[in-house]
N, C-alpha and C positions, 0 to 999 in steps of 0.2 A: 401456466408456465411455472415450473417449480423453482427456477432460478430467481424469479422475482420475489417469491415468498422467502427464499433463503436469504436474500439481501435484506428484506424487512426484518427477519429474525435477527440478523446481525446487529441492527440498531438496538433491539431489545437486550441482546447479550451485552452490548457495550454499556447499556444502562445499568445492568447488574454489576459490572466491574466498577463503574464510577460511583454508584449509589452506596455500595458496601465499603468502598475505600480500598478494595484489593489492588486496583491498578496503582493507586497512590502509594500503597505499601511496597509493592514490588519496585517501583521507581526509586523510592526513598532508600530502600535497602542498597541499591547499586550506587546511590550517591554516597552513602556511608562507606562503602568498600573502596570506591575509586575517586572520590571527590576532593582529594588533597590539592590537586592542581586544576586549573581551568580546563586544560585539555583532557585530563582524567575524568573530570566532571562530565564533559560532553560525551566521552566514551561510555561512562556509566549509564547515562540517560539513553544513549543509542542502543546499547546492549539490552537494556530492560525492555525497550519497545520491540526489539526483534523477538524477544521471548514472549511478550504479551500478544504479538500480532496474530499468530495462528488461531488463538482462541478469542480474539477481539476483532472481528472482521470489518472494521471501519477505520480507515486512516484518519478521517475527520474527527470521529469520536475520540480516538486516542489523543489527537492533538488538543481538542478543546476541553475534553473531560479529564485528562490525566496530566499531560505534559506542559501545557501552557500555564496552568495554576502553579505547578511546581517550579517552573523556570522563573515566573514572575516573583515568587517568594524568594528564591535564591538570589535573584538580581536585586531585589529590594534590600535584603540583608547585607548585600555588598555595596549598597549606595548607588545602584544602577536603576534608573527609572527612564521611561520614555522622555526623549528630549536631549539636553546637553550631556547627560551622564549615561545615555543608552549604550555607548560603545565600551563602557567599563566591563560589562559582563553580559547583560541581557540580550543585546543584539547578536552577539556571537553564539550564545546557547540556542536561541531561537532559530537562527540560520542553520546551525549544525543539525538540529533536530528535524527541521523541514527538509533539508537536502538529503539526510540519511533515511528518511521515512520511505523513500522510493524503493530502496533496497530491502527494507524490512517487509514492505508490502509485496514485493516481487518474489520473495523467497518461498512463501507458502501459498498454496492455492486459496486457502481460507483467510488470508490476511487482508483482503480488500474486496469490496463489492464488485469492482470492475473485472476482477479475475474470474469470478464465477460467470459473469455475463460473456466474457471473451470465449470461455470454453463452450458455453451454450451455442454461441454463434458459429464456432468452429464445427460443432457437431452438425449444424444445419448444412454444412458443406461436405459432410461425410467423414470428418476427421474424428475418428473414435480413439480415445486414449484409455487404455486399460490401466486400472489402478491409478486414477488421475492424481490423487493426493501425493502418492509416493513417486509417481513418474514426474510430476511437477517439481517436487522437492529435489529429486535426484538431478534434474536438469538445471535448476536454479541455484542450488546451494553454493557452488564454487564462485560464480561471478557475484552473487549477493554478499557472501562473506568478504570477498576482496573489496567490494564497494563499501561495506560497513567499516572495514579497517582503514580505507583510504580517505573517506569523505571528511570525518572530523579533522584530520590532519590537514587536508587541503583547505578547508574553510579557515583553519587556524592560520595558515600561511597567507591566504588571500584577504582575510578579514579579521586580523588579529585583535583580540580583546586587550584593553588597557591593563586589566588585572590578570596576572599570570598564575598566581597561587591563591587557593581558596582553603586555607587551613581550618576555617571555622565551619565549612560546609559539612564535613563528616560528623563533627560534634553536634551540629544542629540536627542532622539527620538521625543520629543515634538517640538524641533526646526526643525527637518526634516519634520514632519507633517505640521508645519506652512508654510514651504517653498513649500510643495506640494499643499497647498491650499485646497479648497473644491473639491469634486469629479468632475472630468472632464466629459465632455459629453460621451467620449469613455468608461470611467470607469462605468458611470451610465448605459450605454448600456450593458456592460458585466454583471453587477449585474442583470439587468432586464432579459436579454436573458438566463443567467444561472439559475436564479430563476425559469423562466418558464420551462426550460429544466428539472431541478431537480423535479419540481412538476409533470411534465409529466412522468418522470422516475418512480415516486412513484405511481401515480394513472393511468398511461397510459393503463394498462391492463383492467381497468374498462370501458374505452371508445374505446377499440380496437386499441390502438396506441402502436406500438412496441418501444423498447428503441432506436433502431437505427433511426427510423422515427422522434422521439422526438429530438434526437441529431442533425439530419440533419436540422430540423426546426430551432433549436437554432443557428446552424452555419450559415444557410442561412440569418437569421436576422443580425448576426454579419457582414457578407459579404456585405449585402445591406446597412447597416449603416456606413460601412467604418472602423469599429473597426479593422478588419484585411482585407487584400486584397488577391485576388487569387494568386498573386505572392508570398505573405508570405506563403501560403499553399504549393505552388510548391517548395519553398526553404526549407521546413521542410523535409529534406532528411530522417530523422529517421522514419517519418510516412510512406513514400513510401517503405523504406527498410523493415519495419515491415509488410506492406501489402503483399510483395512478400514472405518473409520467413515464415510468419504465415500461409499463404495459403498452403505452402508446408507441414508444420508441421501438420496442421489440416487435410489436405488431407491424409497424411500418417496414422495418428491416425484413421481416419474414415475407411480407407481401411483395416487396421488391425482388426478393429471391425467387418466390414462386412465379412471378410474372416474367421471369427470365432476364430482368434488367441487369442483375449482378453478373450473370453468365455472359451476357452481351458485352458489358463493360470490360470484364476481365479478359475475354477473348480478343476484343478490339485492341486494348492496350498491350496485351501480351504479343499480339501480332505485330504491332508497331515496333515494340522493343526487339522482337525476334528479327525483324527486317534490318535492325541496326547491328545485327550479328552479336548481340549480347547473350552470354550464357546465363543460366538461371542464377548463378552466384552474383553476377553483376546486377541483374534485375532485382534480386533479393535485397542487396545493399541499397540500391537506388530507391526502392519503395520504402524501406525503413527510414531512410533519410527524409523522404517526402512526408512520411507519417509524423515524424518528429517535428518538423518545422511548421506543418499545418496546424499543430496544436496552439500556436500563437493566435489562431483565429477562434479557438474554442474556450469556453469558460467552465468546462467540466470534462474530466477524463472519461467518465461513463458515457457522456453524450457523444464523444468522438468514437468510442468503441461501437456504440449503437449505429452511428451514421456511416462509418467508414471501414470498420474492421473487416466485415464480411467481404467487401469488394477488394481490399488489399490482400487478404488471404487468398481469395480466388485468383487474383492476378499472379501471385507468387506460384500457386499450384499450376496455373496454366503455363507458366514459363518453365516448369520442370522441377520446381523446388519440392523436396519431400513434404508431404502434407503435415505430418506431425511437427516437423521443424517450423513450418509456417505458422501453425496454430499456436504452439507454445511461445515462440518468440514474439508474436504479435501481442499475446497476453502479457508477457514480461514487459514489453516495451511500453505499454500504456502506463505503467507505474513510474517510468523513468523521467517523464517530463512534467510531473506534478508540481515542480518547484521553479519552473522557468519564468513564471510571472506571478503576480499577486492574485490573478484570477484563474490560474491554470487548474486549480483543484480546490476542494473544500478546505483542506488543511492549509493551503497557501493563503486563502482568504482569512482564516482564523488567526494564523500567526501574524500576517501583515496588519490585521486589525488591532493587534496589541500596541502598535505604534513605536516599536523599537528601531525600525530602519525605514529608509525612504525608497521611493520607486527606482531611482538610478541604481541603488545597491541591489535591489531585487532583480532587475534585469541583468546587471553585470554578473552577479554571482550565479543566478539561475542559468544564464546562457553558457558560462564557462563550465560549470559543474554538470549541466545537462549534456554537453558534448563529451565530457570525461566519462559520464555514465554510459553513453553510447559506446565509447571506446572500450571500457571495461567489459561490458556485456558482449560487444561485437568481437573483440580480440580474445580475451581470456575465456569468455563464454563460448565463442566459436570453437576454440581449441578443445574445450571440455566437451562440447556436444559431439565433436568428431570422435573423441575417446569413447564416449558412451554409446555411439552408434546412431545418433539422430540423423546423420547424413554420411 
């Protein structure tokens, strides 16, 4: 299954960004530009992640390898540490980054591992998306940009930091960039190889090159140039763990589909809903709502995709929903509930583990902003999808 290997390669690409310091450099640059106020600082970090995401296809790696160290450093310089001083700055920045990451991950097909898996499962139902990278971006860009614009401000209102201005942050960022100097040879190689890989992801179907072949080409160039070593890849235990348990999950999902269980389930549920005289639009909304709240029972976005996504897409299609709309929106949706609990996603666990906020805060903000995310993508996204002809 090529998607599994593409996800494994995403871990290795993230290693390159972190190990060379390129991700840190990009984030620090935006702190320098926008970091005079606490709100501006949060927007700088959010924008930088949105730009890194298409070429760093792991939300958890971005959180733990790039953004958490930067936020902890900024918070420490402002006198904000886990405990009594957490609400000065650190708790707000971490919550903003966590809540915004869903939109960054949903905006591009290659921004998160679960996106690739979602499309693979959609393809098993016969949902063929031509030029998938461009089609995905076209459908996701408007609601994602709205979400990225709204989320930091919403967190600022719901969970205000005690420190409102951070005049020292741009100065510290400028000093850090000065110490880092110009782009190193390894950083330049990461920029070049990832630029080539993203271009091939976007246009590869026109020359007959699959996404995983493009990723392997980019990774091979990084290995040959010494940006990362094979030992680095072997030591990336999360990648190999993912290879094994994703293979099992996808295999189980495939077998359920081949045995007719998914078809049986979707037709049965669709028949019940049809008997209630519900149109496909009502069924579509109802199933998305169920899919959202079910995630409180899951400790992984990818696990929920593997377990439930195929059945939910099949039920939508059986009710009369356009197949491409069902496939794309289910893929988008999986990114939007990654911050509703501390166990909802890898990045949620990473940020919560920093100790800057408690469980009640996690569930309160996660629930409120999760619903807002659904409204943004459902209302604004729904209108946009009508404009571009998805339904």
